[in-house]
NUMARFI-215050 format. One record per atom (N, C-alpha, C): residue number from 1; x, y, z. Coordinates in steps of 0.001 Angstrom, whole numbers. Atoms other than C-alpha are relative to their C-alpha. Last residue first. Example, Ala and Ser with C-alpha at 12.3 -4.5 7.8 and 13.67 -1.06 7.14 Angstrom:
// NUMARFI-215050
<node 2,<-820,-1190,-60>> <node 2,<13670,-1060,7140>> <node 2,<-770,1090,730>> <node 1,<890,-1190,0>> <node 1,<12300,-4500,7800>> <node 1,<900,1200,0>> 
END
This chain:
// NUMARFI-215050
<node 115,<188,587,452>> <node 115,<31671,280090,44018>> <node 115,<981,-1549,-451>> <node 114,<-487,144,767>> <node 114,<31702,281840,47100>> <node 114,<-159,-1127,-1144>> <node 113,<476,-569,1430>> <node 113,<28318,282649,48636>> <node 113,<1151,117,-1289>> <node 112,<-141,-1535,-60>> <node 112,<29767,283130,52452>> <node 112,<-522,29,-1941>> <node 111,<957,-555,-1252>> <node 111,<29107,279339,53546>> <node 111,<483,1550,-1090>> <node 110,<-361,-549,-1742>> <node 110,<31177,277953,50957>> <node 110,<-776,957,622>> <node 109,<-704,-1750,-40>> <node 109,<30110,276365,47391>> <node 109,<209,39,1511>> <node 108,<-618,-282,-1532>> <node 108,<29922,272761,46703>> <node 108,<318,1805,21>> <node 107,<1121,-593,-758>> <node 107,<27734,271866,43603>> <node 107,<298,491,1491>> <node 106,<999,-902,723>> <node 106,<30643,270652,41805>> <node 106,<-855,1033,216>> <node 105,<-1158,-1542,-26>> <node 105,<32272,268915,44348>> <node 105,<-264,818,-474>> <node 104,<31,-526,-1365>> <node 104,<29274,266514,45297>> <node 104,<1269,1319,-56>> <node 103,<1806,-1265,-175>> <node 103,<28346,266065,41497>> <node 103,<638,580,1273>> <node 102,<-258,-1155,941>> <node 102,<32215,264765,41586>> <node 102,<-1157,552,-205>> <node 101,<-877,-954,-1050>> <node 101,<31221,262484,44446>> <node 101,<716,1195,-700>> <node 100,<361,-823,-1346>> <node 100,<28096,261244,42882>> <node 100,<1511,921,984>> <node 99,<1135,-504,1038>> <node 99,<30277,260092,39729>> <node 99,<-908,1079,768>> <node 98,<-1477,-1101,344>> <node 98,<33289,258262,41987>> <node 98,<-945,1333,-1045>> <node 97,<-866,-889,-1225>> <node 97,<30461,256464,43781>> <node 97,<838,711,-387>> <node 96,<1211,-1199,-326>> <node 96,<28368,255860,40239>> <node 96,<831,1132,1341>> <node 95,<-274,-1098,663>> <node 95,<31622,254596,38608>> <node 95,<-1097,937,900>> <node 94,<-1352,-1415,-605>> <node 94,<32704,252496,42149>> <node 94,<-607,1272,-1474>> <node 93,<423,-78,-1407>> <node 93,<29152,250157,41381>> <node 93,<907,1325,250>> <node 92,<1353,-630,-6>> <node 92,<29504,249952,37881>> <node 92,<-592,704,1558>> <node 91,<-457,-1552,521>> <node 91,<32796,249222,38222>> <node 91,<-625,574,-320>> <node 90,<-1113,-640,-1064>> <node 90,<31942,246276,40414>> <node 90,<613,1610,-678>> <node 89,<704,13,-1689>> <node 89,<28671,244937,38674>> <node 89,<1127,837,906>> <node 88,<1055,-1408,256>> <node 88,<30980,245156,35201>> <node 88,<-567,615,1120>> <node 87,<-553,-1051,369>> <node 87,<33706,242790,36882>> <node 87,<-898,1550,-207>> <node 86,<-625,-659,-1767>> <node 86,<31133,240615,38531>> <node 86,<943,1400,-166>> <node 85,<1014,-622,-1254>> <node 85,<29726,240020,34978>> <node 85,<789,1136,1284>> <node 84,<311,-1190,596>> <node 84,<33273,240011,33409>> <node 84,<-1486,706,624>> <node 83,<-1052,-1069,-1040>> <node 83,<34276,237161,35995>> <node 83,<-86,1396,-969>> <node 82,<698,-108,-1986>> <node 82,<30918,235260,34830>> <node 82,<1104,803,402>> <node 81,<-757,740,-932>> <node 81,<32355,235826,30977>> <node 81,<-525,286,1390>> <node 80,<-218,-636,-1011>> <node 80,<31049,238562,28392>> <node 80,<8,-1404,1247>> <node 79,<1680,573,-1539>> <node 79,<30964,236980,25508>> <node 79,<463,757,890>> <node 78,<-633,-473,-1075>> <node 78,<32927,238944,21823>> <node 78,<-695,-451,1487>> <node 77,<773,-287,-679>> <node 77,<32581,237464,18399>> <node 77,<503,199,1413>> <node 76,<-782,-76,-1080>> <node 76,<35361,237553,15731>> <node 76,<-1599,-122,1270>> <node 75,<-1061,-1034,-1394>> <node 75,<33965,237505,12587>> <node 75,<-155,-561,1546>> <node 74,<-676,342,-690>> <node 74,<32851,235477,9038>> <node 74,<580,1141,1422>> <node 73,<-833,-172,130>> <node 73,<30401,236996,6623>> <node 73,<511,108,1564>> <node 72,<-620,1464,414>> <node 72,<27180,236306,6010>> <node 72,<1382,247,-45>> <node 71,<4,131,1339>> <node 71,<25588,239734,6690>> <node 71,<678,-1076,-550>> <node 70,<1050,-35,461>> <node 70,<24179,239503,9939>> <node 70,<24,107,-2058>> <node 69,<625,-1679,270>> <node 69,<27303,238344,10794>> <node 69,<-1300,-409,-638>> <node 68,<208,-447,1079>> <node 68,<28688,234582,11118>> <node 68,<-917,1217,215>> <node 67,<1114,441,654>> <node 67,<30355,233183,14184>> <node 67,<-507,1342,-1636>> <node 66,<633,-96,1829>> <node 66,<33847,232697,15285>> <node 66,<-1759,-175,-239>> <node 65,<-513,610,660>> <node 65,<34819,232826,19461>> <node 65,<-805,519,-2092>> <node 64,<345,-294,1309>> <node 64,<35791,235059,21670>> <node 64,<-342,-1730,-296>> <node 63,<-192,1277,912>> <node 63,<35513,235224,25483>> <node 63,<-266,562,-1081>> <node 62,<599,322,1096>> <node 62,<35462,237896,28253>> <node 62,<677,-994,-1004>> <node 61,<807,-816,-162>> <node 61,<36739,239365,31557>> <node 61,<-1309,-434,-1536>> <node 60,<1043,1198,-131>> <node 60,<39237,236613,31469>> <node 60,<-1303,757,185>> <node 59,<547,168,-1550>> <node 59,<42058,239079,32261>> <node 59,<-1504,-1033,71>> <node 58,<-1018,78,-691>> <node 58,<43656,238145,28758>> <node 58,<25,298,1635>> <node 57,<-554,748,82>> <node 57,<40823,238877,26922>> <node 57,<820,-894,998>> <node 56,<1717,467,-1010>> <node 56,<39562,241826,28581>> <node 56,<432,-1570,-568>> <node 55,<-424,-124,-1584>> <node 55,<43124,243096,27502>> <node 55,<-822,-858,966>> <node 54,<-636,1290,251>> <node 54,<42556,241362,23570>> <node 54,<571,632,1670>> <node 53,<740,1382,-337>> <node 53,<39219,243437,24102>> <node 53,<1278,-1200,181>> <node 52,<565,369,-1097>> <node 52,<41027,246759,25150>> <node 52,<-449,-1892,60>> <node 51,<-725,823,-1078>> <node 51,<43000,246215,21935>> <node 51,<-218,-152,1567>> <node 50,<-834,707,116>> <node 50,<40660,246463,19495>> <node 50,<523,-354,1009>> <node 49,<752,1581,-428>> <node 49,<38468,248565,20509>> <node 49,<830,-1165,377>> <node 48,<198,268,-1312>> <node 48,<41209,251333,20695>> <node 48,<-1490,-492,155>> <node 47,<-1193,133,-431>> <node 47,<41848,251342,16916>> <node 47,<363,-369,1552>> <node 46,<-131,1662,171>> <node 46,<38436,250830,16040>> <node 46,<1459,-250,401>> <node 45,<-856,710,1117>> <node 45,<37692,254471,17363>> <node 45,<306,-1701,229>> <node 44,<-754,405,-376>> <node 44,<35105,254844,19972>> <node 44,<652,-89,-1249>> <node 43,<-196,1290,1348>> <node 43,<32819,257394,19178>> <node 43,<359,-227,624>> <node 42,<-971,462,-469>> <node 42,<30912,259282,23040>> <node 42,<825,-1553,-1704>> <node 41,<-1022,-1225,-510>> <node 41,<28305,261661,22429>> <node 41,<1853,-310,209>> <node 40,<-1003,-217,845>> <node 40,<26806,259318,19618>> <node 40,<528,1770,631>> <node 39,<363,-1065,703>> <node 39,<23644,259032,21863>> <node 39,<842,732,-1042>> <node 38,<-1005,-923,-759>> <node 38,<25763,257281,24601>> <node 38,<-1014,1166,-1206>> <node 37,<1172,72,-1734>> <node 37,<23727,253846,23803>> <node 37,<207,1589,771>> <node 36,<1593,877,-64>> <node 36,<24296,254121,20273>> <node 36,<-231,497,1255>> <node 35,<366,-1113,722>> <node 35,<28090,255163,20079>> <node 35,<-1736,389,-131>> <node 34,<-30,-1283,-1419>> <node 34,<28340,252595,22853>> <node 34,<-128,927,-828>> <node 33,<1327,-57,-890>> <node 33,<26787,250452,20015>> <node 33,<501,833,1292>> <node 32,<1306,391,1269>> <node 32,<28759,250928,16578>> <node 32,<-1105,265,1674>> <node 31,<361,-2023,-136>> <node 31,<31487,250822,18963>> <node 31,<-531,-43,30>> <node 30,<-15,194,-880>> <node 30,<30640,246625,19837>> <node 30,<217,2164,613>> <node 29,<1160,-103,-646>> <node 29,<29533,246311,16686>> <node 29,<71,499,1289>> <node 28,<287,-781,883>> <node 28,<32861,246649,14945>> <node 28,<-1783,196,645>> <node 27,<406,-707,129>> <node 27,<33945,244269,17311>> <node 27,<12,1635,-511>> <node 26,<-1151,-181,309>> <node 26,<31944,241729,17124>> <node 26,<83,1362,458>> <node 25,<-389,-411,1392>> <node 25,<28993,241118,19734>> <node 25,<1906,135,-1172>> <node 24,<-1227,-104,272>> <node 24,<27572,239319,22181>> <node 24,<179,841,-1273>> <node 23,<150,1510,995>> <node 23,<24516,240294,23402>> <node 23,<1419,296,195>> <node 22,<1371,146,894>> <node 22,<23275,242988,26387>> <node 22,<399,-719,-944>> <node 21,<657,409,-1128>> <node 21,<26280,242251,28949>> <node 21,<-1887,162,-871>> <node 20,<-156,1125,-99>> <node 20,<28755,242809,25998>> <node 20,<-1062,-749,962>> <node 19,<699,144,1301>> <node 19,<27679,246417,25438>> <node 19,<-401,-822,77>> <node 18,<1719,-68,-114>> <node 18,<27743,246902,29468>> <node 18,<-16,-4,-1552>> <node 17,<1027,1085,-944>> <node 17,<31362,245249,29372>> <node 17,<-1761,558,-246>> <node 16,<120,1128,985>> <node 16,<32319,247221,26306>> <node 16,<-606,-991,1376>> <node 15,<1142,-122,845>> <node 15,<31482,250847,28372>> <node 15,<43,-1502,-746>> <node 14,<1707,84,-841>> <node 14,<33163,249406,31593>> <node 14,<-547,406,-892>> <node 13,<17,1156,-345>> <node 13,<36804,248824,29423>> <node 13,<-2026,-444,433>> <node 12,<101,944,1037>> <node 12,<36237,252231,27610>> <node 12,<-398,-1705,659>> <node 11,<1110,186,529>> <node 11,<36268,254193,30744>> <node 11,<-298,-1417,-464>> <node 10,<180,294,-532>> <node 10,<39896,253946,32300>> <node 10,<-1624,-775,-70>> <node 9,<-1038,1092,-294>> <node 9,<41079,256948,31118>> <node 9,<-739,-917,895>> <node 8,<-721,-235,-1082>> <node 8,<37932,259450,30624>> <node 8,<584,-1637,-159>> <node 7,<-104,523,-1449>> <node 7,<36394,259195,27218>> <node 7,<885,-73,704>> <node 6,<-1290,1235,557>> <node 6,<36804,262026,24477>> <node 6,<-208,-523,982>> <node 5,<-392,328,-1233>> <node 5,<33503,263616,24178>> <node 5,<1304,-698,460>> <node 4,<-644,838,-940>> <node 4,<31989,264597,21206>> <node 4,<568,-152,771>> <node 3,<-1521,166,348>> <node 3,<30014,267434,20632>> <node 3,<541,-1277,-230>> <node 2,<-525,-671,-915>> <node 2,<26171,267062,20362>> <node 2,<1414,-144,-283>> <node 1,<-290,420,-833>> <node 1,<23583,266144,17594>> <node 1,<1171,715,579>> 
END
């Protein structure tokens, strides 16, 4: 597999929102899903996931509830709220605009052929 890449500041919440848009998950599952979705390019330490989840709970982007895992253990599951869905949509739009701008900058060449 490829080399792990550090997440850009501010992108973790976007990736968590995306993961939760697929299904409710517990914290460990969220980090694992992000790794899966990125083909293991991004690995998210649990020490980063939980503070992000707490921020998102305070903002109302997600809510939590206790459920039983597939291993028959109680765990706190996180669920995307309507506000979180709107935030995800807005952040996806913003990400696509910013990444297109970065791609444009990387492809930019001066008329005289300078890199």
